[in-house]
C-alpha positions in Angstrom: 6.2 99.7 10.0 7.6 102.3 7.2 4.3 102.8 5.2 6.6 102.7 2.1 6.6 99.0 2.5 3.0 98.7 4.2 1.7 99.6 0.7 3.2 97.5 -1.6 0.7 95.1 -2.7 1.1 91.4 -2.7 1.8 89.7 -6.4 -1.8 88.8 -8.0 0.4 85.4 -8.5 1.3 85.1 -5.2 -2.0 85.5 -4.1 -4.0 83.2 -6.2 -1.3 80.3 -6.1 -1.7 80.6 -1.9 -5.8 80.0 -2.8 -5.0 77.2 -5.1 -2.7 75.6 -2.2 -5.5 76.0 0.3 -8.2 74.5 -1.7 -6.5 72.3 -3.8 -7.5 73.8 -6.9 -5.6 73.4 -10.2 -3.3 76.2 -10.3 -3.9 78.1 -14.0 -2.9 81.2 -12.8 0.8 81.2 -12.0 3.1 80.9 -15.3 4.9 77.5 -14.2 4.7 74.4 -16.3 4.5 70.7 -15.7 6.6 70.2 -18.4 8.6 69.8 -20.8 11.3 70.4 -18.4 15.0 69.7 -19.8 16.3 67.1 -17.9 19.5 67.4 -19.6 20.3 70.6 -18.0 19.1 69.2 -14.5 21.9 67.0 -14.9 24.2 69.0 -16.0 23.8 71.3 -12.8 24.1 68.4 -10.2 27.4 67.5 -12.1 28.4 71.0 -12.0 27.4 70.8 -7.9 29.8 68.0 -7.3 32.6 68.6 -9.7 33.0 72.1 -10.2 33.1 75.3 -7.7 30.5 75.8 -5.3 31.8 79.4 -4.2 31.0 82.9 -5.6 30.9 83.2 -9.0 31.9 86.7 -10.6 29.6 89.1 -9.9 28.3 89.6 -13.5 28.2 85.9 -14.0 30.4 83.2 -15.4 32.2 84.0 -18.6 31.0 80.6 -20.0 27.1 81.5 -19.4 27.5 85.4 -20.7 29.3 83.7 -23.9 26.6 81.2 -23.9 23.6 84.1 -24.0 25.4 86.0 -26.5 26.1 83.0 -28.9 22.3 82.1 -28.3 21.2 85.5 -29.6 23.7 85.7 -32.3 22.1 82.3 -33.6 18.4 83.3 -33.1 18.0 87.1 -33.4 21.1 88.4 -35.3 22.0 90.3 -32.2 25.9 90.9 -32.2 26.2 91.1 -28.7 29.6 90.8 -26.7 29.8 88.4 -23.6 31.0 91.7 -21.7 27.4 93.1 -22.5 25.8 90.6 -20.8 24.8 90.7 -17.1 24.0 87.5 -15.2 21.1 87.9 -12.7 19.2 86.0 -10.0 16.1 85.6 -12.3 14.6 88.5 -15.0 12.8 90.2 -11.9 15.8 91.0 -10.7 17.2 92.1 -13.7 14.2 94.3 -13.9 15.0 95.4 -10.8 18.5 96.2 -11.4 17.8 97.9 -14.4 15.3 100.7 -12.7 17.5 101.0 -9.9 20.3 101.8 -12.2 19.0 104.2 -14.8 16.1 105.9 -12.4 16.9 109.1 -10.6 14.6 110.6 -8.3 11.7 112.6 -10.2 12.3 110.9 -13.6 9.3 110.1 -15.9 8.8 106.0 -17.0 6.3 104.9 -19.6 5.2 101.9 -18.7 2.3 100.3 -21.3 -0.4 98.3 -19.9 -1.7 95.6 -19.1 1.5 95.5 -17.5 3.6 92.7 -15.3 2.5 93.5 -11.8 6.7 94.3 -10.9 7.1 97.6 -13.2 5.0 99.9 -11.0 6.1 99.3 -7.5 9.7 99.3 -9.1 9.4 102.1 -10.7 8.1 104.3 -7.8 10.6 102.7 -5.2 13.4 103.7 -7.5 12.1 107.3 -7.3 10.6 107.5 -10.7 7.0 108.8 -12.0 5.2 106.1 -14.0 3.5 107.4 -17.3 0.6 104.6 -18.0 0.0 104.1 -21.7 -2.7 102.4 -22.4 -2.8 99.5 -25.5 -5.6 99.7 -27.8 -8.0 97.1 -26.5 -9.3 95.9 -29.6 -6.0 94.8 -31.2 -3.6 95.2 -28.1 -1.5 97.5 -30.3 0.4 100.6 -29.1 -2.1 103.8 -29.6 0.2 106.8 -31.1 -1.2 109.4 -29.7 -1.6 108.1 -26.3 2.1 107.2 -26.4 3.1 111.0 -27.8 0.7 112.6 -25.0 2.7 110.5 -22.1 6.2 111.7 -22.8 7.4 115.0 -21.2 10.3 116.9 -20.2 11.4 114.2 -17.4 10.7 111.1 -19.8 13.9 109.1 -19.4 13.0 105.5 -19.9 10.5 103.1 -21.4 9.9 99.4 -20.0 8.2 97.3 -22.7 7.2 93.6 -22.4 7.3 91.7 -25.3 6.0 88.7 -25.8 3.3 90.3 -23.3 2.4 89.2 -20.3 -0.9 88.8 -20.0 -2.0 89.3 -23.1 -0.1 86.6 -24.9 0.2 88.8 -27.8 3.9 89.9 -30.1 4.6 93.1 -31.0 3.6 94.3 -34.4 6.9 95.1 -36.6 5.0 98.7 -36.7 4.8 99.2 -33.1 8.7 98.0 -32.4 9.4 101.0 -35.3 7.3 103.5 -33.5 9.3 102.5 -30.4 12.6 102.9 -31.9 11.5 106.5 -33.2 10.0 107.7 -30.0 13.7 106.5 -28.1 15.5 108.4 -30.8 13.4 111.4 -30.6 13.1 111.8 -27.1 16.4 110.2 -25.7 14.8 107.2 -24.0 16.5 104.2 -22.8 14.1 101.0 -23.7 13.9 98.0 -20.8 12.7 95.2 -22.9 11.3 92.3 -20.6 11.5 89.7 -23.3 11.4 86.5 -21.1 8.9 84.5 -23.3 11.3 85.1 -26.7 11.4 81.2 -27.0 8.1 80.5 -26.6 6.3 82.3 -29.4 4.3 80.0 -31.7 3.1 79.2 -35.5 6.4 79.7 -37.0 6.5 83.4 -36.0 10.2 84.8 -35.2 10.6 86.9 -32.0 11.5 90.3 -32.7 13.5 92.6 -30.2 13.2 96.2 -30.2 17.4 96.0 -29.7 17.0 95.1 -33.5 15.5 98.3 -34.5 17.9 101.1 -36.5 19.3 102.9 -33.4 18.1 101.0 -30.6 21.6 99.0 -30.0 23.0 101.5 -27.8 19.7 102.6 -25.8 18.4 99.1 -25.1 18.3 96.8 -22.0 17.3 93.4 -23.1 16.4 91.0 -20.5 16.0 87.3 -20.6 15.1 84.1 -18.8 16.9 80.9 -18.5 13.5 79.9 -16.1 11.5 80.2 -19.6 13.4 78.8 -21.8 13.9 75.3 -20.4 11.2 74.9 -18.3 12.5 75.7 -14.8 10.9 78.7 -13.2 12.4 77.7 -9.9 15.9 78.3 -10.8 15.4 82.3 -11.1 18.6 82.7 -13.3 18.0 85.6 -16.3 20.3 88.1 -17.7 20.3 91.6 -18.7 22.2 92.5 -21.8 23.0 96.2 -23.0 25.9 98.3 -24.5 29.1 98.8 -22.0 28.2 102.2 -20.9 24.7 101.1 -19.5 26.0 97.3 -18.7 28.4 98.8 -16.1 25.7 100.6 -14.2 23.5 97.9 -14.5 26.2 95.7 -13.1 26.2 98.4 -10.2 23.3 98.2 -9.1 23.1 94.1 -9.5 25.8 94.0 -7.2 23.9 95.5 -4.4 20.9 93.5 -5.0 22.2 89.7 -5.6 25.5 90.1 -6.5 25.4 86.8 -7.8 23.7 83.4 -8.7 24.7 79.9 -7.8 27.3 78.9 -10.3 26.2 75.3 -10.7 22.9 76.5 -12.6 25.1 79.2 -14.2 27.3 76.4 -15.8 24.5 73.9 -16.5 22.6 77.0 -18.5 25.6 78.0 -20.4 25.8 74.0 -21.6 22.2 74.0 -22.3 22.2 77.1 -24.3 25.2 76.1 -26.2 23.6 72.3 -26.9 19.6 72.2 -26.7 18.3 74.6 -29.3 16.6 71.1 -30.5 14.9 70.7 -27.2 14.1 74.2 -26.9 12.1 74.0 -30.0 10.5 70.8 -29.2 9.5 72.5 -26.2 7.8 75.2 -27.8 5.8 72.9 -29.9 4.5 71.2 -27.2 3.2 74.4 -25.5 1.6 75.2 -28.7 0.0 71.7 -29.0 -1.0 72.3 -25.2 -2.5 75.9 -26.3 -4.8 74.6 -29.1 -5.8 71.7 -26.6 -7.2 74.1 -23.9 -8.5 76.7 -26.4 -10.5 74.0 -28.4 -11.7 72.7 -25.0 -12.8 76.5 -23.7 -14.3 77.0 -26.7 -16.4 74.0 -26.7 -17.9 75.1 -23.2 -18.8 78.8 -24.7 -15.9 80.6 -23.6 -14.3 83.0 -26.1 -10.7 83.0 -26.3 -8.6 85.6 -27.4 -5.5 84.9 -30.0 -2.3 83.4 -27.9 0.7 84.3 -30.3 3.0 83.3 -27.5 3.6 82.9 -23.5 2.1 80.2 -21.5 -1.2 81.9 -21.2 -4.6 82.3 -23.3 -7.3 85.3 -22.0 -10.9 84.3 -22.2 -13.5 87.4 -22.8 -15.9 86.9 -20.1 -18.8 89.4 -22.2 -18.0 87.6 -25.1 -18.6 84.5 -23.5 -22.1 85.7 -22.5 -21.0 86.2 -18.9 -21.9 89.2 -16.5 -19.7 88.6 -13.6 -16.8 90.8 -13.5 -13.0 89.0 -14.1 -12.5 89.3 -10.3 -16.1 87.7 -9.4 -15.1 84.8 -11.9 -12.1 83.8 -10.8 -13.6 83.5 -7.1 -16.5 81.2 -8.7 -14.6 79.4 -10.7 -12.3 78.3 -7.7 -15.2 77.6 -5.6 -17.2 75.9 -7.8 -14.9 74.3 -10.8 -11.7 73.8 -8.5 -9.5 75.9 -11.0 -7.4 79.2 -10.2 -7.0 81.9 -12.8 -6.2 85.2 -12.7 -8.3 88.5 -13.6 -6.7 90.6 -16.0 -7.7 93.8 -14.1 -4.7 93.1 -12.0 -2.6 94.0 -14.6 -3.8 97.3 -14.7 -2.6 100.6 -12.5 -5.6 102.6 -13.9 -8.8 102.4 -15.9 -8.9 98.3 -15.9 -11.2 96.4 -18.3 -13.2 93.9 -16.1 -14.4 91.1 -18.5 -10.9 89.2 -19.3 -9.2 86.1 -17.6 -6.3 84.7 -17.6 -5.4 80.7 -17.9 -2.0 78.8 -17.8 -2.1 76.0 -20.2 1.5 75.0 -19.6 0.2 71.8 -17.7 0.0 68.3 -18.6 -3.1 67.2 -20.7 -4.8 65.6 -18.1 -4.3 68.3 -15.4 -6.1 70.5 -18.6 -8.9 68.4 -19.1 -9.8 67.9 -15.3 -9.9 71.6 -15.4 -12.4 72.1 -18.1 -14.4 69.1 -16.8 -14.8 71.4 -13.4 -15.5 74.3 -16.0 -18.1 72.4 -17.3 -19.6 71.8 -14.0 -19.6 75.4 -12.7 -20.5 77.3 -16.3 -24.0 76.4 -16.3 -24.7 77.9 -12.7 -22.2 81.2 -13.4 -24.3 81.9 -16.5 
């Protein structure tokens, strides 16, 4: 076997989900929702499958979907995207892979901010790039200016930025976005922005895209996800948006990955983006309510939670909760004793990982969350 592939890790999400399936545990590890799920979009997909084409759609995506994506960003983020600047992909992870394969030449350096989504590092490496890791300030989960400056070298070409951030559920501070924009302009960098959680920002806060910053319109690849917007993660339908010179290069990489994505899903998502704004807002409010319910339950058990401003996730601080177990041991113990699967935050680090933080997914039915809380209540006295 080629050692390049033998050494590639199994994603922590698949590993913990497999353990949950094997043991019958409640899976609060992998980020997929029990609901709300947009049934109208599902009906649209079924109708398109029966009454529209099931043959290859255009490689860059159906015109209807590219127009809908541009229109959605115009309404919600005041971005002036042209449909020609949208490339439809088979999920956001494929968009990340296509962007990195398209933009990295062997030996290029790429800035990655940790904690980081676990696909970034292996994709950078397989594209021939060298990752330069920038550690976020672990007290506020803000970008450390000095760490960022010291990571940049003469071969640095790209940065990859996840906002809202998985796993910490934070939204980038406006000053951090301005810092990244100045850094990109000063060093002629392209920013690959993984913004899949942009529709799930809570407490009335807006999502701010790095693409909106001065000078960033022409040097940003903005990645989005229909699966996150509509609660249909298994559809694996996403997109990447960029100025035409970059978008053309992105499309060339995409054509040799998945080439295209199912047309009935594209038509359905296009109609959903055009007509389902009220549902999207209501779904966001429902997830926020689930967040509040689950966080209150965790805190009642004596588990200290970090603020969750976005995403499906909340993080527990084990040390602040009076627990001496590290994150991996804690996840193993609650899987066995509470029947609950969670994710150790150390899995999101390439180096110097903290070992006192654990991520839970709250995008579940209240009854499921309550059952998980009951299991944790039984297990915690033993763990303490």
